[in-house]
C-alpha positions in Angstrom: 7.8 21.6 -3.6 9.0 18.0 -3.9 6.9 16.9 -1.0 3.8 18.6 -2.5 4.5 17.0 -5.9 4.9 13.6 -4.2 1.6 14.1 -2.4 -0.1 14.8 -5.7 1.5 11.7 -7.2 0.2 9.6 -4.3 -3.3 10.9 -4.8 -3.5 10.7 -8.5 -1.5 7.7 -9.4 -2.4 4.0 -9.5 -0.1 3.2 -6.5 -2.7 3.4 -3.6 -5.1 1.2 -5.5 -2.4 -1.3 -6.4 -1.4 -1.5 -2.7 -5.0 -1.9 -1.7 -5.4 -4.8 -4.2 -2.2 -6.4 -2.8 -3.4 -6.1 0.8 -6.9 -7.3 0.0 -5.6 -10.3 -1.8 -3.4 -11.2 1.1 -6.1 -10.8 3.7 -8.6 -12.8 1.6 -6.1 -15.6 1.3 -5.2 -15.7 5.0 -8.8 -15.3 6.3 -10.7 -17.0 3.5 -8.8 -20.2 3.0 -7.9 -22.9 5.5 -4.4 -24.2 5.5 -1.4 -24.9 7.7 -1.2 -21.1 8.5 -4.5 -21.5 10.4 -3.7 -24.6 12.5 -1.5 -25.6 15.4 0.9 -23.7 17.5 2.6 -22.2 14.3 -0.5 -20.5 12.9 0.0 -17.0 11.7 -2.0 -15.3 14.6 -0.3 -17.1 17.6 3.4 -16.3 17.7 5.5 -13.3 16.4 8.0 -15.3 14.4 5.3 -17.6 12.9 3.3 -14.5 11.8 6.3 -13.1 9.9 7.3 -16.5 8.5 3.8 -17.1 7.1 3.7 -13.6 5.6 7.0 -14.4 4.0 5.6 -17.7 2.7 2.8 -15.7 1.2 5.4 -14.0 -1.0 4.8 -17.0 -3.3 1.7 -15.1 -4.5 2.3 -11.5 -3.4 5.7 -11.0 -5.2 4.4 -12.0 -8.7 1.3 -9.9 -8.1 3.5 -6.9 -7.1 5.7 -7.5 -10.2 2.6 -7.4 -12.5 1.2 -4.3 -10.8 4.5 -2.6 -11.0 4.6 -3.3 -14.8 1.1 -1.8 -15.1 2.3 1.4 -13.4 5.3 1.4 -15.8 2.9 1.5 -18.8 1.3 4.6 -17.5 3.0 7.1 -19.8 2.5 5.0 -22.9 -1.1 4.3 -22.1 -1.8 8.0 -21.6 0.1 8.9 -24.8 2.2 11.5 -23.0 5.6 9.9 -23.4 6.7 12.3 -26.2 5.2 15.3 -24.4 7.2 14.5 -21.2 10.3 14.0 -23.3 10.2 17.7 -24.4 10.0 19.1 -20.9 13.2 20.4 -19.2 12.6 18.3 -16.1 14.8 15.2 -16.0 13.0 12.0 -16.8 14.6 10.2 -13.9 13.2 12.7 -11.5 9.6 12.2 -12.6 10.0 8.4 -12.7 11.5 8.5 -9.3 8.4 10.1 -7.9 6.3 7.4 -9.6 8.5 4.6 -8.3 8.7 6.1 -4.8 4.9 6.3 -4.6 4.5 2.7 -5.6 7.2 1.3 -3.4 6.0 3.3 -0.4 2.4 2.1 -0.7 3.5 -1.5 -1.2 5.7 -1.3 1.8 2.9 0.2 3.9 0.5 -2.5 2.6 2.9 -5.2 3.8 3.3 -3.5 7.2 -0.5 -3.2 7.6 -0.7 -6.9 6.8 1.8 -7.6 9.6 -0.1 -5.2 11.9 -3.2 -7.3 11.4 -1.3 -10.4 12.5 0.5 -8.5 15.3 -2.8 -7.3 16.8 -4.0 -10.9 17.1 -0.6 -12.2 18.5 -0.5 -9.4 21.1 -4.1 -10.1 22.2 -3.0 -13.7 22.9 -0.2 -12.5 25.1 2.4 -14.3 23.1 6.1 -14.3 24.1 7.7 -11.2 22.7 11.1 -11.1 21.1 12.8 -9.2 18.3 13.9 -12.2 16.1 11.1 -11.5 13.6 12.2 -7.9 12.8 14.9 -8.7 10.2 12.7 -11.2 8.2 9.9 -8.7 8.2 12.2 -6.0 6.8 13.5 -8.4 4.1 9.8 -8.9 3.1 9.3 -5.2 2.8 12.4 -4.9 0.7 11.2 -7.8 -1.5 7.9 -6.1 -2.3 9.7 -2.8 -3.1 12.1 -4.7 -5.4 9.2 -6.3 -7.2 7.6 -2.9 -7.7 10.8 -1.4 -9.1 11.6 -4.3 -11.4 8.0 -4.4 -12.6 8.0 -0.7 -13.4 11.4 -1.0 -15.2 10.2 -3.9 -17.3 6.9 -2.1 -18.0 8.9 0.9 -19.4 11.2 -1.3 -21.4 8.4 -3.5 -22.8 5.4 -1.2 -23.0 2.9 -3.8 -24.2 -0.6 -4.6 -22.9 0.4 -8.2 -22.2 3.5 -7.3 -20.3 1.9 -7.1 -16.8 0.0 -10.4 -16.9 2.9 -12.2 -18.5 5.3 -11.0 -15.8 2.9 -12.0 -13.0 2.5 -15.5 -14.6 6.3 -15.8 -15.1 7.0 -14.8 -11.6 4.5 -17.4 -10.2 6.0 -20.2 -12.3 9.5 -19.2 -11.3 8.7 -19.1 -7.6 7.0 -22.5 -7.8 10.1 -23.9 -9.4 12.3 -22.2 -6.8 10.1 -23.6 -4.0 10.5 -27.1 -5.3 14.3 -26.6 -5.5 14.3 -25.3 -1.9 12.3 -28.3 -0.5 13.7 -31.0 1.6 14.2 -33.3 -1.4 17.2 -32.2 -3.4 17.7 -28.9 -1.7 19.7 -26.3 -3.6 20.5 -22.8 -2.4 19.1 -21.4 -5.7 15.7 -22.0 -4.1 16.4 -19.3 -1.5 16.6 -16.6 -4.2 12.8 -16.6 -3.7 11.8 -14.4 -0.8 9.0 -16.9 -0.1 10.2 -18.9 3.0 9.3 -22.6 3.3 6.2 -23.5 5.4 6.6 -22.9 9.1 7.4 -26.1 11.0 8.3 -25.0 14.5 8.0 -22.0 16.8 11.4 -22.7 18.3 13.5 -21.5 15.3 14.3 -18.2 13.7 15.5 -17.4 10.2 19.3 -17.7 10.0 21.1 -14.4 9.6 22.9 -15.5 6.5 19.6 -16.2 4.8 18.3 -12.7 5.7 21.6 -11.2 4.5 21.7 -13.2 1.3 18.1 -12.5 0.4 18.5 -8.8 1.2 21.5 -8.5 -1.1 19.6 -10.3 -3.9 16.5 -8.1 -3.5 18.7 -5.0 -3.5 20.2 -6.1 -6.8 16.8 -6.8 -8.3 15.7 -3.3 -7.2 18.9 -1.9 -8.8 18.1 -3.6 -12.1 14.6 -2.2 -12.0 16.0 1.4 -11.4 18.3 1.0 -14.4 15.5 -0.2 -16.7 13.3 2.6 -15.4 15.7 5.4 -16.0 17.5 4.0 -19.1 17.0 6.3 -22.1 18.8 4.2 -24.7 19.1 0.7 -25.8 22.7 0.2 -24.7 21.9 1.2 -21.1 19.1 -1.3 -21.0 21.6 -4.0 -22.1 23.5 -3.3 -18.9 20.4 -3.6 -16.7 20.8 -7.3 -15.9 24.4 -6.7 -14.6 23.3 -5.7 -11.0 21.1 -8.8 -10.8 24.0 -11.1 -12.0 26.4 -9.6 -9.4 23.8 -9.7 -6.7 22.9 -13.3 -7.5 26.6 -14.3 -7.3 27.1 -12.6 -3.9 23.8 -13.9 -2.5 24.5 -17.5 -3.5 27.8 -17.3 -1.7 26.1 -16.1 1.4 23.1 -18.4 1.4 23.3 -21.8 3.2 23.8 -25.0 1.1 21.7 -27.3 3.4 18.0 -27.1 4.1 18.6 -27.5 7.9 20.6 -24.3 7.9 17.7 -22.1 6.8 16.7 -21.8 10.4 18.6 -21.5 13.7 17.3 -22.7 17.1 15.8 -20.0 19.2 17.3 -20.9 22.6 15.5 -18.2 24.5 12.1 -19.3 23.3 12.8 -23.0 24.1 14.1 -22.3 27.6 12.1 -24.4 30.2 9.7 -22.7 32.6 8.6 -25.1 35.4 6.0 -25.3 38.1 6.7 -28.2 40.3 7.2 -31.3 38.1 5.6 -29.7 35.0 7.7 -27.8 32.5 6.9 -25.9 29.3 8.9 -23.7 27.1 9.2 -20.0 27.5 7.2 -19.4 24.4 4.3 -21.4 25.8 4.5 -20.1 29.4 0.9 -19.0 29.2 -0.2 -22.7 29.0 1.7 -23.8 32.2 -1.1 -22.9 34.6 -3.7 -24.9 32.8 -1.4 -27.9 32.1 -0.1 -28.2 35.7 -3.3 -29.5 37.4 -4.1 -32.4 34.8 -0.4 -33.2 34.6 0.1 -33.6 38.4 -3.0 -35.8 38.5 -1.7 -37.9 35.6 1.7 -38.3 37.3 0.0 -39.4 40.5 -2.0 -42.1 38.6 1.1 -43.2 36.7 3.0 -43.6 40.0 1.3 -47.0 40.4 3.7 -48.3 37.7 7.3 -49.3 38.3 9.8 -46.7 37.0 7.0 -44.2 36.5 7.7 -40.9 34.9 8.9 -38.1 37.2 7.5 -35.1 35.3 5.6 -33.7 32.3 7.9 -31.8 30.0 7.2 -30.0 26.7 9.4 -31.2 23.9 10.7 -28.7 21.3 10.7 -31.4 18.6 7.3 -32.4 17.1 8.7 -35.4 15.3 12.1 -37.1 14.9 13.9 -38.3 11.8 11.7 -41.4 11.7 8.5 -39.4 11.8 7.8 -40.4 15.4 6.9 -38.2 18.3 9.8 -38.0 20.8 9.5 -40.1 24.0 11.5 -40.5 27.2 11.2 -42.9 30.2 11.9 -40.2 32.8 9.0 -37.9 31.7 5.8 -37.7 29.7 6.8 -35.5 26.7 4.1 -33.3 25.2 4.0 -31.2 22.1 1.4 -28.5 21.6 1.5 -29.3 17.9 -0.2 -32.6 18.8 -4.0 -32.4 18.5 -4.2 -34.4 21.7 -3.0 -31.4 23.8 -5.2 -28.7 22.2 -8.3 -29.5 24.3 -9.4 -26.8 26.8 -10.9 -29.5 29.1 -8.8 -30.6 32.1 -10.1 -34.2 32.0 -9.4 -34.5 28.2 -5.8 -33.3 28.8 -5.3 -35.8 31.7 -6.5 -38.7 29.5 -4.2 -37.7 26.7 -1.3 -37.7 29.2 -2.3 -41.2 30.5 -2.8 -42.7 27.0 -0.4 -45.5 26.3 0.6 -45.5 30.0 2.2 -42.1 29.5 3.8 -42.7 26.1 3.1 -41.0 22.7 1.7 -42.9 19.7 4.0 -45.1 17.7 2.1 -44.8 14.5 4.4 -42.1 13.0 4.5 -42.5 9.2 3.0 -46.0 9.3 -0.6 -46.0 8.1 -1.6 -49.7 8.5 -5.3 -49.6 9.4 -5.2 -52.6 11.6 -2.2 -51.3 13.5 -3.7 -47.9 14.0 -6.9 -49.5 15.4 -5.1 -51.9 17.8 -2.8 -49.2 19.1 -5.7 -46.8 19.5 -7.6 -49.3 21.5 -4.5 -50.0 23.7 -3.9 -46.4 24.3 -7.5 -45.7 25.1 -7.9 -48.7 27.5 -4.6 -48.0 29.3 -5.8 -44.4 30.0 -9.2 -45.7 31.2 -7.6 -48.2 33.5 -5.5 -45.5 35.1 -8.2 -42.9 35.2 -10.9 -45.2 36.5 -13.4 -45.0 33.7 -13.8 -45.8 29.9 -14.2 -43.0 27.5 -12.8 -42.3 24.0 -9.6 -40.3 23.9 -10.2 -36.7 22.9 -8.5 -37.1 19.5 -10.5 -40.3 18.8 -13.7 -38.7 19.8 -13.2 -35.8 17.4 -12.5 -38.3 14.6 -15.7 -40.3 15.3 -17.8 -37.2 15.4 -16.4 -36.2 12.0 -17.2 -39.7 10.7 -20.8 -39.4 11.9 -21.3 -36.0 10.4 -19.8 -37.1 7.1 -21.9 -40.2 7.1 -18.9 -42.3 6.0 -19.9 -45.9 6.4 -16.3 -47.1 6.6 -15.3 -44.7 9.3 -18.5 -45.3 11.3 -17.8 -49.1 11.1 -14.3 -48.5 12.3 -15.5 -46.3 15.2 -18.0 -49.0 16.2 -15.2 -51.6 16.1 -12.9 -49.4 18.2 -15.6 -48.8 20.9 -16.5 -52.5 21.0 -12.8 -53.7 21.3 -12.2 -51.0 23.9 -15.1 -52.1 26.0 -14.2 -55.8 25.8 -10.6 -55.2 26.6 -11.3 -52.8 29.4 -13.8 -55.2 31.1 -11.4 -58.1 30.8 -8.4 -56.3 32.2 -10.5 -54.6 34.9 -11.6 -58.0 36.2 -7.9 -59.0 36.8 -6.1 -58.6 40.2 -4.4 -55.2 40.7 -0.9 -56.7 40.4 -1.7 -58.2 37.0 -3.3 -54.9 35.8 -0.1 -53.1 36.8 2.0 -55.7 35.0 0.0 -55.3 31.8 0.1 -51.5 31.9 3.8 -51.7 32.4 4.1 -53.9 29.3 2.1 -51.3 27.4 4.4 -48.6 28.6 7.5 -50.6 27.6 6.0 -51.1 24.1 5.2 -47.4 23.8 8.7 -46.3 24.8 10.4 -48.7 22.4 7.8 -48.8 19.6 8.4 -52.5 19.4 5.7 -55.2 19.7 1.9 -55.1 19.9 0.6 -52.8 22.7 -2.9 -54.3 22.6 -1.5 -57.8 22.8 0.5 -56.8 25.8 -2.6 -55.4 27.4 -4.6 -58.5 26.7 -1.9 -60.8 27.9 -1.4 -62.5 24.6 2.1 -61.2 24.1 4.9 -60.1 26.5 
């Protein structure tokens, strides 16, 4: 009988429509808008952990929406003018409300799992490295939506007013924005982790720390408990006790949650383990890119062998930038990061030129945005790659920028592109006319400047500085 009643509740209640609205809003956000969740190696359709982390980041919008929809469901009896009628029936009120709450929480949980299934289908199609580190953060996300539904229903019953649902949704959005600021790198406080919305995904080589999952699970369980108390409370004094589970849960959660931003995530050693083919190594999580990288990398290493103390291999780095905002670099190997746009090309020649740029060193621009320095370093990196490869052509990342400038008809960017090409041609012709020994000496100076990020690489290439 209970199963049949529950089935009727699912068919006739607002719950399936609320879950459909939640799912539709999430999919419209992910597919309809462009943002960091759609770019780079951490986008939500590429890796398992990234998919779950971006869905958890989406809680910034989904949780307040679920809270408001839960409150709307909680107003059902009052809107239908049947509250007094149900109060006269022998069936306990908590049993009827449990069916309502069960229908809503179940459909919200299914909506979140369907959202993950959409991401999982795309991740699986790409043949991404599979591991189980994403399971716990996913379950915490399911729990968070269920808690939002229960708290919203409880508050809807306690405050049966028309403005309650939108007011709760707006309040939740503002509260999560404030918690997100608190949880940012600047002035981190563990209070920020009371929001189930994780920070933006910065790396595929980390997983959410166990203490974060545990602390947030405890907090969400306490939120759900408060919602249940509000939902079933029949008198004013019981409603006064409703915040107690949340207060206790908050105290326990704050004791469990980390106090430093760097402790939100833990390194995923298995995903970062090196997988090598000859002198070329990538991480386990990017093993599918090894076959394509090997050919251009071996050719780049052969060309770089002209230089003294040439790199002995091409290795993927697990760190996209260091504390100074610069890409990691090493003398013994050419370090690549698949977060770098230079290594996203599907053309072997483009990849080879990116490896040869700066005589096998990454850019030193980092967080410095001096236009003249960017131009001079770009020319030096382009010409050094051309001298080694035996032909002048813009580096792939520069070519994309110039194409965008032309399409946008931006006079400033077009003028900069013309200056870049002109300086590159003049420098290339001048250095190309020098004896081979002098060319090697100047390329070595460019490499030294690239490894230390000291001096002027274009000056080193032109022979005006040493």
